[in-house]
C-alpha positions in Angstrom: 135.9 95.5 59.6 134.3 92.2 60.8 136.9 89.6 59.6 140.4 88.6 60.2 142.6 91.4 58.7 145.3 89.9 56.5 147.3 92.3 54.2 144.6 94.8 54.7 141.9 92.5 53.3 138.8 91.1 55.1 139.0 87.4 55.5 135.3 86.7 55.8 135.3 82.9 55.4 134.8 80.8 58.4 132.7 80.5 61.6 131.5 83.8 63.0 131.3 84.9 66.6 128.8 87.4 68.1 130.1 90.2 70.3 127.6 90.6 73.2 127.0 93.8 75.2 127.4 92.5 78.8 124.9 95.1 80.1 121.8 94.3 78.0 122.9 91.1 76.3 122.4 92.6 72.8 124.6 91.7 69.9 126.8 94.7 69.0 128.9 93.1 66.3 130.2 90.0 64.7 133.7 88.8 63.9 135.3 85.9 62.2 136.6 83.1 64.4 139.9 82.6 62.5 141.3 79.2 61.7 144.9 78.2 62.3 145.4 78.5 58.5 144.2 82.1 58.5 146.5 82.9 61.4 149.4 81.4 59.5 148.5 83.6 56.4 148.5 86.7 58.6 151.9 85.7 60.1 153.3 85.0 56.6 152.2 88.5 55.5 153.9 90.2 58.5 157.0 88.1 58.0 157.3 89.2 54.4 156.8 92.8 55.4 159.5 92.6 58.0 162.2 92.2 55.4 161.8 95.9 54.4 160.3 97.4 57.5 163.3 96.4 59.7 165.4 98.7 57.5 163.2 101.8 57.9 164.7 104.9 59.5 163.7 105.7 63.1 162.4 109.1 62.1 160.1 107.4 59.6 158.8 105.0 62.3 158.3 108.0 64.6 156.1 109.7 62.0 154.0 106.5 61.6 153.5 106.3 65.4 152.4 109.9 65.6 150.0 109.4 62.7 148.5 106.4 64.5 148.1 108.5 67.6 146.4 111.3 65.6 144.0 108.7 64.1 143.0 107.5 67.6 142.5 111.1 68.8 140.3 111.9 65.8 138.1 108.8 66.3 138.2 108.8 70.2 134.5 109.6 70.7 133.3 106.8 68.4 135.8 104.3 69.7 134.9 105.0 73.3 131.2 104.2 72.7 132.1 101.0 70.8 134.3 100.0 73.6 131.7 100.7 76.3 129.1 98.7 74.4 131.2 95.6 73.8 133.1 95.6 77.2 130.5 96.9 79.6 133.1 99.4 81.0 131.7 102.8 82.0 132.0 105.3 79.2 134.3 107.6 81.2 136.7 104.8 81.7 136.6 103.9 78.0 137.4 107.5 77.1 140.4 107.3 79.4 141.5 104.0 77.9 141.3 105.4 74.3 143.1 108.6 75.2 145.8 106.6 77.0 146.4 104.5 73.9 147.1 107.7 71.9 149.5 108.8 74.6 151.3 105.5 74.5 151.9 106.0 70.8 153.1 109.5 71.4 155.6 108.3 74.0 156.7 105.4 71.8 157.4 108.0 69.0 159.6 109.9 71.3 161.6 106.8 72.3 162.4 105.4 68.8 165.9 107.0 68.9 166.7 105.4 72.2 166.8 101.8 71.0 170.6 101.7 71.0 173.5 99.4 71.4 177.0 100.1 72.7 180.6 100.0 71.8 183.3 98.3 73.9 187.0 97.6 73.5 189.4 95.0 74.9 193.0 94.1 74.0 193.0 96.3 71.0 189.8 94.8 69.6 186.6 96.9 69.3 183.1 95.4 69.4 180.0 97.2 68.3 176.8 95.8 69.8 173.7 96.6 67.7 170.1 96.2 69.0 167.9 95.0 66.1 164.3 94.0 65.8 163.2 90.4 66.2 160.7 90.0 63.4 157.0 89.1 63.8 155.6 89.8 67.2 152.3 88.2 68.1 150.4 90.6 70.4 147.5 89.2 72.5 145.4 91.5 74.6 142.9 90.8 77.5 139.2 91.7 77.8 139.7 94.2 80.6 141.8 96.7 78.5 141.3 95.3 75.0 142.2 98.5 73.2 144.9 100.0 75.3 146.8 96.8 75.9 146.9 95.9 72.2 148.1 99.4 71.2 150.6 99.2 74.1 152.1 96.1 72.5 151.9 97.4 68.9 153.6 100.7 69.7 157.0 99.4 71.0 157.0 96.6 68.5 156.7 99.1 65.6 159.0 101.6 67.2 161.7 99.0 67.4 161.2 97.9 63.7 159.1 94.8 64.2 156.0 93.7 62.4 152.9 92.6 64.3 150.0 90.1 64.2 147.5 91.3 66.7 144.8 89.3 68.4 142.2 91.2 70.4 140.1 89.4 73.0 137.0 87.4 71.9 134.7 89.2 74.3 135.4 92.7 73.1 137.5 92.9 69.9 135.5 95.6 67.9 137.3 98.9 68.9 140.7 97.2 68.6 139.8 95.9 65.1 138.7 99.4 64.0 142.1 100.6 65.0 143.8 97.8 63.0 141.8 98.8 60.0 142.6 102.5 60.4 146.3 101.7 60.7 146.3 100.2 57.2 146.2 103.8 55.8 149.4 104.6 57.8 151.6 101.6 58.0 153.1 99.7 55.1 151.2 96.6 54.0 151.7 93.7 56.3 153.3 95.6 59.1 150.1 95.2 61.2 147.8 92.3 60.6 145.0 91.3 63.0 143.0 88.2 63.6 140.0 87.5 65.8 139.0 84.2 67.1 139.2 81.8 70.0 142.3 82.0 72.1 143.0 78.3 72.0 143.0 78.4 68.1 144.8 81.7 67.5 147.2 81.3 70.4 147.9 77.7 69.5 148.8 78.8 65.9 151.1 81.5 67.2 152.9 79.0 69.4 153.4 76.5 66.6 154.4 79.0 63.9 158.2 79.4 63.6 157.9 82.7 61.8 156.6 84.2 65.1 159.6 85.4 67.0 158.0 86.7 70.1 154.6 86.4 71.8 153.5 89.4 73.9 150.6 88.2 76.0 148.4 89.8 78.7 145.8 87.5 80.2 145.2 84.7 82.7 147.9 82.8 84.5 146.6 79.5 83.1 146.8 80.6 79.5 150.2 82.2 80.0 151.6 79.1 81.6 150.3 77.0 78.7 152.1 79.4 76.3 155.3 79.2 78.2 155.2 75.4 78.3 154.6 75.0 74.6 156.2 77.9 72.8 159.7 76.5 72.4 162.5 78.9 71.6 160.4 82.1 71.0 160.9 85.1 73.2 158.0 85.7 75.6 156.5 88.7 77.4 153.8 87.4 79.7 151.8 89.7 82.0 149.6 87.5 84.0 147.8 87.4 87.4 148.0 89.7 90.4 146.8 89.7 94.0 147.6 93.2 95.2 147.3 93.8 98.9 146.9 97.2 100.5 148.6 97.3 103.8 147.3 100.0 106.1 149.5 100.9 109.1 148.3 102.7 112.3 149.9 106.0 111.3 148.3 106.2 107.9 145.9 108.9 106.7 142.8 106.6 106.9 140.5 108.7 104.7 143.1 108.7 102.0 143.8 105.0 102.4 140.1 104.2 102.2 139.6 106.3 99.1 142.6 104.7 97.3 141.7 101.2 98.5 138.1 101.4 97.3 139.1 102.9 94.0 141.8 100.2 93.6 139.3 97.5 94.4 136.2 98.6 92.4 137.7 100.3 89.4 136.7 98.4 86.2 134.5 96.2 88.5 137.8 94.9 90.0 138.7 93.2 86.7 142.3 94.3 86.7 145.6 92.5 87.4 146.7 95.3 89.6 143.3 95.7 91.5 143.6 95.8 95.3 142.0 92.5 96.3 142.8 92.5 100.1 142.8 95.5 102.4 145.1 94.5 105.3 144.1 96.7 108.3 146.1 96.9 111.5 144.2 96.1 114.7 144.6 99.6 116.0 142.8 101.3 113.1 140.7 98.5 111.5 137.3 99.8 112.8 137.9 103.4 111.8 139.2 102.4 108.4 136.2 100.2 107.8 133.9 103.1 108.4 135.8 105.2 105.9 135.6 102.4 103.4 131.9 102.0 103.7 131.4 105.7 103.2 133.6 105.6 100.0 131.7 102.6 98.5 128.4 104.5 98.8 129.8 107.1 96.3 130.0 104.5 93.5 127.1 104.3 91.1 126.2 101.0 89.4 124.4 100.9 86.1 124.4 101.4 82.3 128.0 101.9 81.2 126.9 104.6 78.6 125.7 106.8 81.5 128.7 109.1 82.3 127.6 109.2 86.0 128.1 105.4 86.3 131.3 104.2 88.0 130.7 100.4 87.9 129.2 98.6 84.9 128.6 94.9 84.4 131.2 92.2 84.5 132.4 90.9 81.2 130.3 87.7 81.2 128.3 85.3 83.3 131.4 83.0 83.8 133.2 85.9 85.5 130.2 86.6 87.7 130.0 83.0 88.8 133.7 82.9 89.6 133.6 85.9 91.9 130.4 84.7 93.5 132.2 81.5 94.4 134.9 83.4 96.2 132.4 85.5 98.1 130.3 82.5 99.0 133.4 80.7 100.2 134.3 83.6 102.5 130.8 83.9 103.9 130.7 80.2 104.6 133.9 80.4 106.6 133.0 83.4 108.8 133.3 86.5 106.8 130.5 89.2 107.0 129.1 91.2 104.1 128.8 94.9 105.3 127.0 95.9 102.1 124.1 94.3 100.2 125.4 91.2 98.4 123.4 91.7 95.2 123.8 90.2 91.7 121.6 91.1 88.7 122.7 89.2 85.6 126.2 90.4 84.9 125.8 93.3 87.3 127.8 92.5 90.4 127.1 95.2 93.0 130.2 96.1 95.1 130.4 94.2 98.3 132.6 94.9 101.4 133.6 91.7 103.3 134.7 92.0 106.9 136.4 89.3 109.0 138.3 87.9 106.1 141.1 85.4 107.1 143.9 83.6 105.4 142.0 80.4 105.1 139.5 81.9 102.7 140.0 81.6 99.0 139.5 85.3 98.5 142.6 86.0 100.7 144.8 84.1 98.3 143.2 83.8 94.9 143.0 86.6 92.3 139.6 88.2 92.9 138.9 90.0 89.6 135.6 91.4 90.8 134.1 94.4 92.7 134.9 93.2 96.3 136.6 95.0 99.1 138.0 92.3 101.4 139.2 93.5 104.8 141.8 91.3 106.6 142.8 92.3 110.1 146.4 91.9 111.3 148.5 92.6 114.3 152.0 91.2 113.4 153.5 92.7 110.2 156.0 89.8 109.8 153.1 87.4 109.8 151.4 89.5 107.1 154.5 89.7 105.0 155.0 86.0 105.1 151.3 85.4 104.1 151.5 87.7 101.1 154.9 86.3 100.1 153.3 82.8 100.0 150.7 83.8 97.4 151.1 82.7 93.7 150.7 86.1 92.1 152.8 89.0 93.3 152.6 91.8 90.7 151.7 94.8 92.9 151.0 96.0 96.4 150.3 99.2 98.3 151.5 100.5 101.7 149.7 103.3 103.5 151.9 104.9 106.1 154.1 108.0 106.7 156.6 106.0 108.8 159.7 105.8 106.6 161.3 103.2 108.8 158.3 100.9 108.6 157.9 101.5 104.9 161.5 100.5 104.2 161.2 97.5 106.6 158.2 96.2 104.6 159.5 97.0 101.1 162.8 95.1 101.8 160.9 92.0 102.8 157.7 92.0 100.7 158.4 90.0 97.5 156.3 92.1 95.0 157.1 93.4 91.6 155.9 96.9 92.4 155.2 98.6 95.7 153.1 101.7 95.8 153.3 104.1 98.8 150.1 105.8 99.8 148.3 105.1 96.6 146.6 102.3 94.7 148.8 100.4 92.2 149.4 102.5 89.1 151.4 101.6 86.0 151.3 105.1 84.5 150.4 104.0 81.0 153.3 101.6 81.1 156.0 104.3 81.2 157.9 102.9 84.1 158.8 99.2 84.3 156.6 96.6 86.0 155.9 92.8 85.7 158.2 89.8 85.9 157.2 89.4 89.5 156.8 86.0 91.1 153.8 84.3 89.5 153.0 87.4 87.5 154.7 86.6 84.3 157.9 86.8 82.2 159.6 89.9 80.7 159.3 93.5 81.9 156.5 95.8 80.7 157.2 99.5 80.5 157.9 101.2 77.1 161.7 101.2 76.9 161.9 97.9 78.7 159.4 96.4 76.3 161.3 97.8 73.3 164.4 96.1 74.6 162.4 92.9 75.0 161.3 93.2 71.4 164.9 93.4 70.1 167.9 91.2 69.9 171.6 92.0 70.1 174.1 91.6 67.3 177.8 91.9 68.0 180.2 93.1 65.3 183.9 92.6 66.3 186.5 94.9 64.6 190.1 93.8 64.4 192.8 96.3 63.3 
């Protein structure tokens, strides 16, 4: 289970990397840091498997997906603990992630019959347009949802008849690799290979390998931009950064808005692309909303992720802590006020509420990726819309209001990929489409949309 997985075999040769528990700094596992040559072997294996797998019947792929889901459900308690130890995520969130991955496979199984083309006719000539699989899909998942995101890429790829080489994140690859091993008993040899290692090496090998027909990547804007600039003619699906604002208007249910804004800001220690990272409060309700927010934050328990009562565990590593600390320190130096204790213990970044945030602070424009509730006061909605439209990452946003006219006014002008009304950003296990927003990536996520992205069209023209 510890090496690169190529044709179901453990590739143990090469440098090894320790997987560290972010909470107590103990080693919880070790994996191979794959070389470019090992990555190429994995890709060659999946490319060879594609020749037969592309011809499998949809009902056969459906059965495989259901079996993969059943395997996850059977092993969910164990996988949840592994994930909590390697990622630092609270156990209850890990349980939700593992269960969500199984649901994603179930939904993919139900959609295999809906990958379809069309027939058209003109001037007595009929054309049949088939939708066919691409070939080898390189699937790369991030540290914040290492298990779900990888399964979420594998599921539509397999449903559409592709083969996959998966690369889980270096920080927390163990649970995902256990799934890859379990899948070997279900999928034909070579349909799913997996490699662990440094992103620059594995990602670089994917980019250079012509047998890889698509790269499906979730991660940082910097890494995604590098892939886009260097990948050549491959298809890309890139889900990158986000700077989700929560706009709270005077008529909003303030208790509900505070509850959703805090959950959206602090869930997974704020380490999510769709995390609420600015709470924009109208002048008229800012003071009352702030009181509600402070009461909500007090309900969040920080501590050992294996404790089911804990809501906030450690951040993934010290580099992540230092980055968020830099954003908070910048805000404080420019006039912001911390309304809660600003406390850091190792990788434990206790939730902090910042008041008096303004547009000149880095935290008002950069992706936060940490447990910070940043409150920005506004009076003019057009000024606020222009500010958010100027930001580099515009994946999600929220509006809290019951005024339909105001909601429509904002949604027509706010340049965001998804806008959520009276709730924190929510992607519903990727059922409905999201992504491909300005600065947020390329290609739409969402199961059916992803299946379409992972196919190509072939037109057959019939002449009488």
